[in-house]
C-alpha positions as CSV (number, residue, x, y, z in Angstrom):
1,M,61.3,-38.7,144.6
2,Q,57.7,-37.9,145.7
3,K,56.5,-41.2,144.2
4,S,59.1,-43.1,146.3
5,F,58.0,-41.4,149.5
6,L,54.3,-42.1,148.7
7,L,55.1,-45.8,148.1
8,I,57.0,-46.1,151.5
9,F,54.1,-44.3,153.3
10,I,51.6,-46.8,151.9
11,L,53.7,-49.8,152.9
12,L,54.1,-48.4,156.4
13,Q,50.3,-48.0,156.7
14,C,49.8,-51.7,155.7
15,L,52.2,-53.2,158.2
16,P,50.0,-52.9,161.3
17,A,47.1,-54.5,159.4
18,R,49.4,-57.4,158.3
19,D,50.7,-57.8,161.9
20,L,47.1,-57.9,163.2
21,E,46.0,-60.5,160.7
22,R,49.1,-62.6,161.5
23,S,48.3,-62.4,165.3
24,R,44.7,-63.3,164.7
25,H,45.7,-66.4,162.7
26,K,47.6,-67.6,165.7
27,A,44.3,-68.7,167.2
28,S,43.6,-72.2,166.0
29,Q,39.8,-71.9,165.8
30,Y,40.0,-68.7,163.8
31,K,42.6,-70.3,161.4
32,E,40.4,-73.4,161.0
33,Y,37.4,-71.1,160.2
34,M,39.4,-69.1,157.7
35,D,40.8,-72.2,156.0
36,S,37.3,-73.8,155.6
37,Y,35.2,-70.7,154.8
38,E,33.9,-70.6,151.2
39,G,31.2,-68.0,151.5
40,E,28.1,-67.3,153.4
41,F,26.0,-70.5,153.8
42,D,23.2,-72.2,155.8
43,P,24.2,-75.7,156.9
44,L,21.1,-77.9,156.3
45,K,21.7,-81.3,157.9
46,Y,21.0,-84.3,155.6
47,T,21.1,-82.0,152.5
48,L,23.6,-80.1,150.6
49,V,25.2,-77.0,152.0
50,S,23.4,-74.1,150.2
51,Y,25.3,-70.9,149.5
52,R,23.8,-67.4,149.2
53,N,25.1,-64.5,147.2
54,N,28.4,-66.3,146.3
55,R,28.6,-67.1,142.6
56,R,32.0,-68.7,143.0
57,A,30.9,-71.1,145.7
58,N,27.7,-72.0,143.9
59,G,29.8,-72.9,140.8
60,K,31.7,-75.6,142.7
61,K,30.7,-79.3,143.1
62,E,27.8,-79.9,145.6
63,K,28.9,-80.8,149.1
64,L,27.4,-84.0,150.5
65,S,25.5,-84.3,153.7
66,N,27.2,-84.8,157.1
67,G,27.4,-88.3,158.5
68,D,25.7,-87.4,161.8
69,L,22.2,-88.9,161.5
70,R,21.1,-88.5,165.1
71,G,18.8,-85.5,164.6
72,R,18.9,-82.1,166.1
73,N,18.0,-82.9,169.7
74,G,19.6,-85.3,172.2
75,G,18.2,-86.4,175.5
76,I,15.1,-88.4,176.2
77,L,13.0,-86.9,173.3
78,G,14.9,-88.9,170.8
79,N,13.5,-90.1,167.5
80,F,10.8,-92.6,166.5
81,L,11.0,-95.1,163.7
82,L,8.1,-97.1,162.2
83,E,9.1,-99.9,159.8
84,V,7.0,-102.3,157.8
85,S,8.0,-105.1,155.5
86,S,6.6,-108.1,153.6
87,E,8.3,-111.4,154.4
88,Q,8.8,-114.8,153.0
89,V,9.5,-117.6,155.5
90,Q,11.8,-120.5,154.6
91,G,12.3,-123.6,156.7
92,L,8.6,-124.4,157.4
93,D,7.9,-126.2,154.2
94,Q,8.4,-129.8,155.4
95,S,6.3,-132.5,153.7
96,L,3.2,-133.4,155.6
97,A,1.9,-135.9,153.1
98,N,3.0,-137.6,149.9
99,A,0.9,-138.1,146.8
100,T,0.0,-141.8,146.2
101,G,-0.9,-143.6,142.9
102,T,1.7,-141.7,140.8
103,G,4.0,-144.6,140.3
104,L,6.9,-142.8,142.0
105,S,8.7,-143.9,145.1
106,N,8.3,-142.0,148.4
107,T,11.8,-140.7,148.2
108,A,11.1,-139.1,144.8
109,L,7.9,-137.7,146.2
110,Q,9.5,-136.1,149.2
111,S,12.0,-134.4,146.9
112,S,9.4,-132.6,144.9
113,S,7.1,-129.9,146.5
114,D,4.7,-130.4,143.6
115,L,4.0,-133.9,144.8
116,N,3.6,-133.4,148.5
117,A,1.4,-131.5,150.9
118,H,3.3,-128.6,152.5
119,Y,3.1,-125.0,153.8
120,K,4.5,-121.9,152.2
121,P,4.2,-119.2,154.8
122,S,4.5,-115.5,154.2
123,G,3.5,-112.4,156.1
124,I,4.6,-109.0,157.4
125,R,7.1,-107.5,159.8
126,I,6.4,-104.4,161.9
127,K,8.9,-102.6,164.0
128,L,8.5,-99.6,166.3
129,S,11.7,-98.0,167.7
130,K,12.4,-95.0,170.0
131,R,15.6,-93.4,171.0
132,V,15.7,-93.2,174.8
133,V,19.0,-91.3,175.4
134,A,21.6,-89.7,173.2
135,H,24.8,-88.3,174.6
136,G,28.0,-87.5,172.6
137,R,28.9,-90.6,170.6
138,Y,26.5,-92.9,172.4
139,K,22.8,-93.4,172.0
140,Q,20.3,-96.0,173.4
141,N,17.2,-97.3,171.7
142,L,14.2,-99.5,172.7
143,S,12.5,-101.3,169.9
144,L,9.6,-103.8,169.6
145,E,9.3,-106.0,166.5
146,M,6.7,-108.5,165.3
147,H,6.9,-111.1,162.5
148,K,3.5,-112.4,161.6
149,S,3.1,-115.1,158.9
150,D,0.6,-117.8,157.9
151,S,-0.2,-120.3,155.2
152,K,-2.9,-122.7,154.0
153,L,-1.8,-126.2,153.3
154,L,-0.8,-126.7,149.7
155,T,-1.8,-130.2,148.3
156,P,-0.7,-131.8,145.1
157,N,-3.2,-132.2,142.2
158,K,-1.5,-135.5,141.1
159,G,-2.1,-139.0,142.4
160,T,-5.1,-140.8,143.7
161,G,-4.6,-140.0,147.4
162,L,-2.2,-138.8,150.1
163,Q,-0.1,-140.6,152.7
164,M,0.3,-138.5,155.8
165,S,3.6,-138.3,157.7
166,N,2.1,-140.6,160.5
167,G,1.3,-143.3,157.9
168,N,-2.4,-142.6,157.5
169,N,-3.8,-142.9,153.9
170,V,-6.4,-140.3,153.1
171,T,-8.1,-139.0,149.9
172,S,-8.0,-135.3,150.8
173,M,-6.3,-132.9,153.3
174,T,-6.8,-129.4,154.6
175,G,-4.6,-127.4,157.0
176,A,-3.5,-124.0,158.2
177,M,-0.3,-122.6,159.9
178,D,-0.1,-119.5,162.0
179,N,3.3,-118.0,163.2
180,V,4.0,-115.1,165.5
181,F,7.6,-113.9,166.4
182,W,8.1,-111.1,169.0
183,N,11.4,-109.3,169.7
184,L,12.2,-106.7,172.3
185,D,15.6,-105.0,171.9
186,W,17.6,-102.7,174.1
187,T,20.4,-101.3,171.8
188,L,23.5,-99.2,172.6
189,T,25.2,-97.6,169.6
190,K,28.6,-96.0,169.6
191,S,29.7,-93.8,166.8
192,V,33.2,-94.7,165.8
193,R,33.6,-92.4,162.8
194,Q,31.5,-89.5,161.5
195,H,32.6,-88.1,158.2
196,S,31.0,-86.3,155.3
197,R,31.8,-89.3,153.1
198,Y,30.9,-92.1,155.4
199,S,29.9,-93.1,159.0
200,F,30.6,-96.2,161.0
201,S,29.1,-97.3,164.4
202,L,29.3,-100.3,166.6
203,I,26.2,-101.9,168.1
204,G,25.6,-104.0,171.2
205,G,22.6,-104.9,173.3
206,I,20.1,-107.4,174.7
207,R,17.2,-109.2,172.9
208,V,14.1,-110.8,174.5
209,I,12.5,-113.2,172.0
210,D,9.1,-115.0,172.1
211,F,7.8,-117.0,169.2
212,A,5.1,-119.5,168.5
213,I,4.4,-121.8,165.5
214,K,0.9,-123.5,165.2
215,S,-0.3,-126.0,162.7
216,N,-3.6,-127.8,162.3
217,V,-4.0,-130.5,159.7
218,V,-7.1,-132.6,158.9
219,G,-7.2,-135.6,156.5
220,T,-10.3,-137.4,155.4
221,Q,-10.9,-140.8,153.8
222,R,-14.0,-141.7,151.7
223,I,-15.0,-145.1,153.0
224,P,-18.3,-146.9,153.4
225,A,-20.0,-146.3,156.8
226,T,-20.4,-150.1,157.2
227,Q,-16.7,-150.4,158.0
228,P,-16.5,-148.9,161.5
229,N,-12.9,-149.8,162.2
230,N,-11.5,-148.0,159.1
231,L,-10.1,-144.5,159.3
232,Q,-12.4,-141.7,158.1
233,R,-10.8,-138.6,159.7
234,A,-7.3,-137.9,161.0
235,E,-6.4,-134.7,162.7
236,S,-3.0,-133.4,163.9
237,N,-2.5,-130.3,166.1
238,Y,0.9,-128.8,166.6
239,H,2.2,-126.0,168.8
240,L,5.8,-124.8,169.4
241,R,6.5,-122.0,171.9
242,N,10.0,-120.6,172.6
243,L,11.1,-118.0,175.1
244,G,14.7,-116.6,175.0
245,L,17.1,-114.0,176.1
246,G,20.6,-113.1,174.8
247,P,23.2,-110.5,173.9
248,F,24.0,-109.3,170.4
249,V,26.7,-107.3,168.7
250,G,27.0,-105.7,165.3
251,F,27.7,-102.7,163.1
252,I,26.1,-100.1,160.9
253,T,27.8,-98.1,158.2
254,D,26.6,-95.7,155.5
255,T,27.8,-93.5,152.7
256,P,26.1,-90.8,150.6
257,I,25.5,-91.3,146.9
258,T,23.8,-87.9,146.4
259,N,23.1,-84.9,148.5
260,K,19.8,-86.4,149.7
261,I,20.3,-90.1,149.5
262,R,22.6,-92.4,151.6
263,V,23.1,-96.1,151.4
264,S,23.6,-98.1,154.6
265,L,24.5,-101.6,155.6
266,K,23.7,-103.2,159.0
267,G,24.7,-106.5,160.5
268,L,23.8,-108.1,163.9
269,Q,24.8,-111.4,165.5
270,Y,22.7,-112.8,168.4
271,Q,23.3,-115.7,170.8
272,I,19.9,-116.6,172.4
273,A,19.6,-118.8,175.5
274,S,16.1,-120.3,175.3
275,K,13.5,-122.8,176.3
276,G,11.4,-124.4,173.6
277,E,8.4,-126.6,174.1
278,A,6.7,-128.5,171.2
279,K,3.4,-130.4,171.5
280,V,1.6,-132.7,169.1
281,R,-1.9,-134.2,169.5
282,Q,-3.3,-136.7,167.0
283,F,-6.9,-137.9,166.7
284,D,-8.0,-140.7,164.4
285,Q,-11.7,-141.4,164.1
286,N,-14.0,-143.8,162.2
287,A,-17.2,-143.0,160.3
288,S,-19.3,-143.1,163.5
289,G,-16.9,-140.7,165.4
290,K,-15.3,-143.4,167.5
291,E,-11.6,-142.6,168.4
292,L,-9.2,-145.0,166.9
293,V,-6.1,-143.1,167.9
294,N,-5.6,-140.4,170.5
295,T,-2.0,-139.6,171.2
296,Y,-0.2,-136.7,172.9
297,T,3.6,-136.0,172.4
298,K,5.6,-133.3,174.2
299,E,9.3,-132.3,173.9
300,V,11.1,-129.6,175.9
301,K,14.5,-128.2,175.0
302,N,16.5,-125.9,177.3
303,T,19.3,-124.8,175.0
304,G,20.4,-121.9,172.9
305,F,20.8,-120.9,169.3
306,P,22.5,-118.3,167.1
307,M,20.6,-115.7,165.2
308,S,21.8,-113.4,162.4
309,E,20.3,-110.2,160.9
310,F,21.3,-108.2,157.9
311,S,19.8,-105.3,156.1
312,V,20.6,-102.9,153.2
313,D,18.8,-99.5,153.0
314,M,18.6,-96.4,150.9
315,N,17.9,-93.5,153.1
316,F,16.1,-90.4,151.7
317,F,16.4,-87.2,153.7
318,F,13.7,-84.5,153.4
319,D,14.6,-82.1,156.2
320,H,15.8,-82.1,159.8
321,S,13.0,-84.2,161.1
322,T,11.9,-86.7,158.4
323,R,13.7,-89.6,156.7
324,L,12.4,-92.4,154.5
325,N,14.2,-95.7,154.3
326,L,13.7,-98.3,151.6
327,G,15.6,-101.6,151.7
328,Y,15.8,-105.3,152.2
329,S,16.1,-107.3,155.4
330,Y,17.2,-110.9,156.1
331,T,16.9,-112.8,159.4
332,H,18.2,-116.4,160.0
333,L,17.7,-118.6,163.0
334,N,19.9,-121.7,163.4
335,L,17.3,-123.5,165.6
336,Y,17.9,-126.5,167.9
337,N,16.5,-129.9,166.9
338,I,13.0,-130.3,168.3
339,L,9.7,-132.1,167.5
340,G,8.2,-130.7,164.3
341,F,4.7,-130.7,162.8
342,S,5.9,-133.5,160.4
343,N,8.5,-136.2,160.9
344,I,11.2,-133.7,160.1
345,K,12.7,-131.7,163.0
346,F,13.4,-128.0,162.8
347,Q,16.9,-126.8,162.0
348,D,17.2,-123.6,159.9
349,L,14.5,-120.9,159.7
350,S,14.9,-117.7,157.7
351,M,12.7,-114.6,157.1
352,H,13.4,-112.1,154.4
353,G,11.8,-109.4,152.2
354,P,11.7,-105.7,151.2
355,K,11.0,-103.1,153.8
356,A,10.1,-99.5,154.1
357,S,10.4,-97.3,157.2
358,L,9.7,-93.7,158.2
359,N,12.0,-92.0,160.8
360,F,11.0,-88.9,162.7
361,H,13.6,-86.7,164.5
362,F,12.5,-84.0,166.9
């Protein structure tokens, strides 16, 4: 009997505590906290959630980083990004001269880069970006980007001479190309989904573009000085300048593969309204320096062209303020037809290569 009374007394003592716990669970925030709590922890953004003094929690699978990559602080302080990459340029390898004396037709010569004079430009890309404003799901960035490439003229080692694109026959050629592309972007990014397993954001903005392509080619002919009307030197100077402005849209998504590494994919599509101006000046001289030909050609196009950019990155997180990105970027311009440095007009131009960037949050 005494044992029964003792059991009833203990149950009565527990009822208020059970009622209190039930009433506390009615608060949604408290219930959410209780449901998700797995021990005392310190949330370290970009890294795993580290537990202290909880052997059971530490024995579980590591938790991956949160999808919010904006850094601790919002407002105008923002973050800085410095990005550098090496680039190969395709689309500027038109034939400037064909090898002669090989026994092959001009058509066959033009189809082989080993048998014609052409450029093979390569260079670097540098980008500096700063977040201006971040509020809620939105953030704004300003970025300045430069593509710089150049190339010496590559000439064939076969044949007895070269026939230039303007018809001149020369025995040797030299040349150089210099290209500079500038982009200024204002970008608005809206976070659509932030999750521990992935994130997805939409991108929109305005791009200002300015690029220039320069080429200088000199061909020489070994001829006796007693023939004053024959060609000895032929020079061609080319300059293309384009200014443009247009909107762009795109997306960026990423997912973690470890507690400190995320993989991201970014795609952008531009529509640039532009004005392009191409100029070519040609000089032909004889052995005494007399001008045989002096022509100047100019073409202006007020039009537009589409432009696409894609990049894949592996993002390495060290702490709240530092992030290292390694990846590959690709840019393609579907240019308008305009006067080129050879008899072939421009159409497609692409720049691509591996990149590395350092992102600072503070």
